[in-house]
C-alpha positions as CSV (number, residue, x, y, z in Angstrom):
1,X,44.3,104.9,100.6
2,X,47.0,102.0,99.6
3,X,47.0,98.7,101.5
4,X,50.7,97.7,102.7
5,X,52.0,95.1,100.5
6,X,52.3,92.5,103.3
7,X,48.4,92.9,103.7
8,X,47.7,91.1,100.4
9,X,50.1,88.3,101.2
10,X,48.2,85.1,102.3
11,X,49.2,83.9,105.7
12,X,51.1,80.7,104.4
13,X,53.4,82.8,102.0
14,X,54.0,85.0,104.8
15,X,55.0,82.1,107.1
16,X,57.2,80.7,104.4
17,X,59.1,83.9,104.0
18,X,59.5,84.1,108.0
19,X,60.8,80.7,108.3
20,X,63.1,81.4,105.4
21,X,65.1,84.2,107.2
22,X,64.7,82.5,110.8
23,X,66.4,79.2,109.4
24,X,69.0,80.7,107.3
25,X,72.4,79.1,107.4
26,X,74.7,80.5,109.6
27,X,78.4,82.1,108.8
28,X,80.8,79.6,107.7
29,X,82.9,78.1,110.7
30,X,86.4,79.3,111.2
31,X,88.5,76.0,111.7
32,X,91.4,76.0,113.7
33,X,93.6,74.5,111.1
34,X,92.9,77.5,108.5
35,X,92.6,80.3,111.2
36,X,95.1,79.7,113.7
37,X,98.8,80.8,112.9
38,X,102.2,81.1,115.0
39,X,101.2,84.6,115.7
40,X,97.5,84.2,116.7
41,X,96.3,84.9,120.0
42,X,95.7,81.9,122.0
43,X,92.2,83.0,122.9
44,X,91.1,83.2,119.3
45,X,88.0,81.2,118.9
46,X,88.0,78.4,116.2
47,X,86.4,75.1,115.6
48,X,87.5,71.5,115.1
49,X,85.7,69.2,112.7
50,X,84.4,66.1,114.6
51,X,82.6,64.6,111.7
52,X,83.7,64.8,107.9
53,X,80.9,64.2,105.5
54,X,81.0,63.9,101.6
55,X,80.8,67.6,101.0
56,X,83.0,68.7,104.2
57,X,82.7,68.8,107.6
58,X,79.1,68.1,108.8
59,X,79.7,68.1,112.8
60,X,82.1,70.6,114.8
61,X,82.9,71.5,118.3
62,X,84.2,75.1,119.5
63,X,87.8,75.6,120.4
64,X,90.5,78.2,120.6
65,X,93.9,78.5,119.0
66,X,95.5,77.6,122.2
67,X,93.6,74.3,122.5
68,X,93.7,73.0,119.1
69,X,96.2,75.1,117.0
70,X,99.1,77.2,116.8
71,X,99.5,80.5,118.7
72,X,101.6,82.8,120.9
73,X,104.4,83.0,119.1
74,X,105.9,84.9,115.9
75,X,105.6,83.8,112.3
76,X,106.3,85.0,108.7
77,X,103.0,86.7,107.8
78,X,103.9,88.0,104.4
79,X,106.8,88.6,101.9
80,X,107.1,90.9,98.9
81,X,109.8,91.8,96.3
82,X,110.8,95.0,95.3
83,X,113.2,96.2,92.4
84,X,115.9,99.1,93.2
85,X,117.6,100.7,90.4
86,X,120.5,103.0,90.9
87,X,122.5,105.0,88.5
88,X,126.1,106.2,89.4
89,X,128.1,108.7,87.5
90,X,128.9,110.3,85.3
91,X,131.9,107.9,85.0
92,X,135.3,108.6,83.1
93,X,135.5,112.0,85.0
94,X,132.6,113.3,83.2
95,X,134.1,112.7,79.6
96,X,131.7,112.8,76.8
97,X,131.2,110.3,74.1
98,X,129.7,111.0,70.4
99,X,127.3,108.0,69.9
100,X,125.0,107.5,67.0
101,X,121.4,106.6,67.2
102,X,120.1,104.5,64.4
103,X,116.6,104.9,63.2
104,X,114.5,102.4,61.5
105,X,114.5,104.2,58.2
106,X,118.2,103.9,58.1
107,X,119.5,107.2,59.3
108,X,122.3,107.6,62.1
109,X,122.2,110.7,64.2
110,X,125.1,111.5,66.4
111,X,124.5,112.8,69.9
112,X,126.7,113.8,73.0
113,X,126.4,111.5,75.8
114,X,128.1,110.6,79.4
115,X,128.6,107.0,80.7
116,X,126.9,105.9,84.0
117,X,127.4,102.9,85.8
118,X,123.9,101.0,86.8
119,X,122.8,98.8,89.5
120,X,119.6,97.0,89.5
121,X,118.7,94.9,92.4
122,X,115.8,92.4,93.2
123,X,115.5,92.5,96.9
124,X,113.1,90.1,98.9
125,X,111.5,90.9,102.2
126,X,109.4,89.0,104.8
127,X,107.2,90.4,107.4
128,X,107.3,88.6,110.8
129,X,104.3,89.0,112.9
130,X,104.1,88.1,116.5
131,X,101.2,87.5,119.1
132,X,101.8,90.6,120.8
133,X,100.7,92.7,117.6
134,X,104.3,93.5,116.8
135,X,105.5,93.2,113.2
136,X,109.0,93.6,111.6
137,X,110.0,93.6,108.0
138,X,113.5,92.1,107.0
139,X,115.6,91.9,103.8
140,X,116.1,88.0,103.3
141,X,117.9,88.1,99.9
142,X,119.4,90.4,97.3
143,X,120.4,89.7,93.8
144,X,122.1,92.6,91.8
145,X,123.1,93.1,88.1
146,X,125.5,95.7,87.1
147,X,126.2,97.4,83.9
148,X,126.2,100.8,82.2
149,X,124.0,103.2,80.3
150,X,124.5,106.5,78.6
151,X,122.9,109.8,79.5
152,X,122.1,112.2,76.6
153,X,123.7,115.5,77.3
154,X,123.7,117.6,74.1
155,X,122.2,117.1,70.7
156,X,125.6,118.2,68.9
157,X,128.9,116.4,69.2
158,X,131.8,118.8,70.4
159,X,135.2,118.6,69.3
160,X,136.6,116.8,72.4
161,X,134.0,113.8,72.4
162,X,135.2,110.3,72.2
163,X,133.7,109.0,69.1
164,X,132.0,105.6,69.7
165,X,131.2,103.1,66.7
166,X,128.4,101.4,68.5
167,X,124.6,102.4,68.4
168,X,123.1,104.1,71.6
169,X,120.0,102.0,70.9
170,X,119.1,100.1,73.8
171,X,121.9,101.5,76.0
172,X,120.3,104.9,77.3
173,X,119.8,105.7,80.8
174,X,116.1,105.2,81.7
175,X,116.2,105.7,85.6
């Protein structure tokens, strides 16, 4: 028969382990200044520091966001940025262009492309959250750049294609 591992511990060691768990530090306090936001419930519990020490608060009292913080309204709770990419076309009534692609070893290969107009927008959104639990997201700003790109249509140029002298490199449509 084997004995329990606690049975072989001396009484002082067992008492020390028990004391460690009995007097373990409590969880970090949630101070009103850090916890309460304009969209918080006014009944949300928090603490107010009543005595600062060298390493932070050494004494505090219980409170609520309604007593010592912000609450009961609405506020911006988050924001995000998104990129929108749009391609419109083909332009020029669907005309095709014969454009060359230059390769690193010096060869240029001509192919058929169509021109498209591009729009790339950076859009900023904010989410407003209210104490009643509702949230709404709104667009707050938009910045767009416009340009053009060329979409590959055929590996061989046709007789009616418009011949361009610029290289397609860097002007292809990627979206």
